N, C-alpha and C positions, 0 to 999 in steps of 0.2 A: 728507103734508106739507106746508108752507107753499106757498101759491099764489104762483107767480114774478108775478102781476100786482098782488100786495099793494103796497099804499103803506110806505113806510118806518115811518110810524107802526102800521100796523095789524101789521106785521110785530114791530116791536118788540113791541106789545101781546100780540102771541101768545107771544113768547119769554118775557114776564113772565110769563104766564100758566101756561106749560110749567114754569117755575122754580119756581112756588110749589104744582104738583100734589103729591099724596101718591103714593107708590110705585104704588097700586092705580090712581090716577086716571089717572097718566101710562101705565102699561102698556093699559088701556083705550083710551085716546088713541091710542097707536101702533097698537095691534092693527086698531081701526076706519081707521088709514091706511096701512096696509102692504097693499102688492099680493099678497105672499105668503101673507097670512092670507086673501086673499079668493080665492086659488086653493085653499087647504087647504079652504076653507068650501064651494066648489063654485060661485062666484059669478063665477068667471074660468077660462076652460078651460084645462087643462094636459095634456100628455101626460105621464100618469103610468106609471111602469115599477116602483114599489115603495110599498107602503103597509101600515101596520100600526096599531095603537092610538096609538102615540105618534111615529113617524116616517113622512116621506113623503120619495120622490124622483122628480122629474121631469127631462126634458130641458129643456137651456137651448135657448130660440129665437134665443139667437144664439153658437152655439158655438165653443168654440177648435177643435175635431175633433168630425167625427160620433159621437155619443153622449157628448158632454159632459153631465154629470148634476149637479143640484141637490140634496142630501142635508140636510132640515132637521127640525126637531121640528115637531108641528103647535101645541104651546103657543108663544106669542110670546116670543121672547127677543129681543134687540138684541143682546147679545155673549156671549163664551165664558163669562165668570165668573159671568154668571146662572144658568146651566142648570145643574140637581141632577146631581149626581154621575152618577147613575143612567142619565139622560138622555144626559150625554156617551158614557155606554160603549154605551147603544141607538143612539145616532147611528154612531158608527166601527164597531161591528159590521156594522150595514148597509153603511158604505163597503167593510169588508173583503169582504162577500160580493157586492156589485156589482162591485167591481174584479176579483174572481175570475171574475165573470159576463162582463166585457168580453174578458177574456183568451182565454177560450171561445169566446164567440159571435160577435164581429166582428173575430177576429185581430189585437186589440190586442196591442202587442210589450212594452207597460209601462203604468203610468197614473201620473199627478199627481194628489196629494190636496192641494188648497190651502184656507187658511182665512185671508179677509182679515177681520182682528179688530180694527175699528176706524178711524176716518177714515185715522189716518197710514200704516195698513197697507193702505189701498186698498180699503177697505169702502165700497159704497154703496147696497146694499139696507140696509133697516133690519129686516132678519130675519137672525137669524144663520143660517148656513149652512154646508156642507163643497163645495166644487167637485170634482168626481171627472172627469179629462180623460183618454181613452184616447189612447196614444201609439204612433206608429210611428217609425222611422228616417226623417229628413228630412222630416218632417212640415210642416217650416216654423216651428213654434212653439220661443221659444229663452227660457228663463230664464237669466239672467247674473246671478248674486250677486256685488259686489264682495268682493273678499279685503284686509282691512284688516289692518295690522299693531298688535300691543299688544305692551307689555313685561310683563315677569312680575308686578310690582307691581300694574299694571291688571288684570290677569287674576284676579288674588287679591282685589283689592278688590270687583270684580263678583261673582266667584264668592262670596264671603261674604255680599253682600246678597242674593244670590238665594236662598242657603240657608237665611239667616235669616227670608226673607220666606216660606219654606216650613216653618218651625217647625224648622230645623235646629240643631243645638248648635253653629257656628261662634261663635266668641268676637270679640273686638275685631277690627275690620277691619284694623289695622295688623299683623296676626298672619298666616302664611301660611295659605291656604285648603286644608284638608284635605277633600277629597272624603269623603261618608259610607260610598261603597263601597270605602273603603280596606281591605286585608287585616288580618284580626284579627291581632293579637297571639298568640303560642304560650300564653300564661298564660290569655289570654280564652277560647282555643280549650279549653285542659285543663280550664278552668272549666266551661265548657259539657258537656263531656263526662262530668265528674264527676256532674254532676245528674241524667243520662239521662232527660230529660223526654223525651216524644213530641212531635213537632212538631205544632201545632195546625193540625186540619182546617180546608180553606178551605171557606169558606160558598159558596153558588151566586152570592150578589151579588159575592164577593171574584172570584171564578172569570170572572165575567161582564164586570166592572171591568177584571180581570188588572192590577191594581195595587193597591199597599198605601199607597202614598203618599197621606197627608192632604191634601185639596185645600182651598183656602180655602171659608169657607161661601158658598154662592149667596145671592144678595140683589140687589136693585136699587139701583143706585149713581147718584143723581140728577146727579151730574157726569158720570158716563161717557155716560147718555141725552141729556143736555144738549148734549154734544159730537157725537154721533151725529145731532141735528136740527139742528145748525150754530148751536145757543145759544152765547153767549159769556158 
């Protein structure tokens, strides 16, 4: 990251240089500046509690609770949309296993699984990660979400936009939003039964990811990275 002692001219020059970098150059630049990449490479020591070919889990040195763990990919990604689908599945399978481990080994009564994805969401690290925090009653940690109200039209409008961004079949925004998991009509059920087709077998990747929703293609977005680095 940029040195705090940089002059305004130097900082501006660095920001301009970052803007003009190719995706590959930008990723390499970030990797060299990322403290977590240095931990992964062994240049900085950390307490590892899990490691495989793609994923690593380390204890947070400033934990919310004892056992607070950071789970991340070994490959450098800044924000979650950059992760390939398989890596997302790998990370959260590890999160699931470590969460269960906390319940068995340190008498945790629950866990919080938190992702700060982007500066507006509170992300401070350059490396995407999942925070896994063991919880007990009256442990002093409070996550209080505001409860806002929205009218039906606002809900339908937001729902339509979200579904459309995922490749849904929602039509014009002014029409009521219909969730894609709405019950099938009797005619559709009869048509499906008349075909008597066997359900397709799930592949290992589908079981692993446990999701059939098509995710947006992964890729490095220079605008997103610039925001992470504080580039305006």
